[in-house]
C-alpha positions as CSV (number, residue, x, y, z in Angstrom):
1,X,3.3,-10.3,15.4
2,X,2.5,-9.8,11.8
3,X,0.8,-6.7,10.6
4,X,0.0,-5.1,7.3
5,X,0.9,-1.7,8.8
6,X,3.7,0.2,7.1
7,X,6.3,1.7,9.4
8,X,9.1,4.0,8.8
9,X,12.3,2.4,10.1
10,X,14.3,5.6,10.1
11,X,17.4,3.9,11.7
12,X,17.6,1.6,8.6
13,X,16.3,4.2,6.1
14,X,13.4,2.2,4.9
15,X,9.6,1.8,5.0
16,X,8.7,-1.7,6.1
17,X,5.7,-4.0,6.0
18,X,5.6,-7.5,7.4
19,X,3.0,-9.9,5.8
20,X,2.8,-13.6,6.7
21,X,6.2,-13.5,8.3
22,X,7.9,-11.9,5.2
23,X,9.4,-8.4,5.2
24,X,8.8,-6.1,2.3
25,X,10.6,-2.8,2.2
26,X,11.3,0.4,0.3
27,X,14.7,1.8,0.9
28,X,15.5,5.5,0.9
29,X,17.9,8.3,1.8
30,X,17.0,11.8,2.7
31,X,19.3,14.8,2.0
32,X,18.6,18.5,1.6
33,X,14.8,18.2,1.4
34,X,14.9,15.3,-1.1
35,X,14.0,11.7,-0.5
36,X,15.6,9.3,-2.9
37,X,13.7,6.0,-3.2
38,X,16.5,3.6,-4.0
39,X,15.1,0.1,-3.8
40,X,11.8,-1.7,-3.4
41,X,12.1,-5.2,-2.2
42,X,9.2,-7.7,-2.0
43,X,9.9,-11.3,-1.2
44,X,8.7,-13.8,-3.8
45,X,6.1,-15.2,-1.5
46,X,4.4,-11.7,-1.5
47,X,4.7,-10.8,-5.1
48,X,1.5,-10.0,-7.1
49,X,-0.4,-8.8,-4.0
50,X,0.1,-5.1,-4.5
51,X,2.5,-4.8,-1.6
52,X,5.1,-2.8,-3.5
53,X,2.5,-0.3,-4.6
54,X,1.2,0.1,-1.0
55,X,4.8,0.7,0.2
56,X,5.4,3.3,-2.5
57,X,2.1,5.0,-2.1
58,X,2.9,5.3,1.7
59,X,6.4,6.6,1.0
60,X,5.1,9.2,-1.4
61,X,2.4,10.3,1.1
62,X,5.1,10.7,3.8
63,X,7.2,12.7,1.4
64,X,4.3,15.0,0.7
65,X,3.5,15.4,4.4
66,X,7.1,16.2,5.2
67,X,7.5,18.7,2.3
68,X,10.1,16.5,0.6
69,X,10.8,16.3,-3.1
70,X,11.3,12.8,-4.6
71,X,13.9,11.2,-6.7
72,X,12.6,7.8,-8.0
73,X,16.0,6.0,-8.4
74,X,14.2,2.6,-8.1
75,X,12.6,1.6,-11.5
76,X,9.4,0.4,-9.8
77,X,9.0,3.8,-8.1
78,X,9.5,5.7,-11.4
79,X,6.9,3.4,-13.1
80,X,4.5,3.9,-10.2
81,X,4.7,7.7,-10.6
82,X,4.2,7.4,-14.4
83,X,1.0,5.4,-13.8
84,X,-0.2,7.7,-11.0
85,X,0.4,11.3,-12.2
86,X,-1.1,12.7,-9.0
87,X,2.4,12.2,-7.5
88,X,4.3,14.0,-10.3
89,X,4.4,17.3,-8.4
90,X,6.7,15.6,-5.9
91,X,9.4,15.0,-8.4
92,X,12.7,16.8,-7.8
93,X,14.0,18.9,-10.7
């Protein structure tokens, strides 16, 4: 069943969202109170719909709720935080 709900697949270390049968995801790793967002992957069929932004906004909200600092290793995540300074307080270091 398709859903636009974002879920944390902790076993695979990624936030996932399935839309129209396509899986978009934001990969991460967590160590020592820091979540490193490593990759954001959106299938070509879903590009241009704001899916990556929704995934990253969710990931950052989760980081804040869990008291984690963020390392935006993924260029998309780094750009998202630059465009949305309300998340800058989460940056590690």
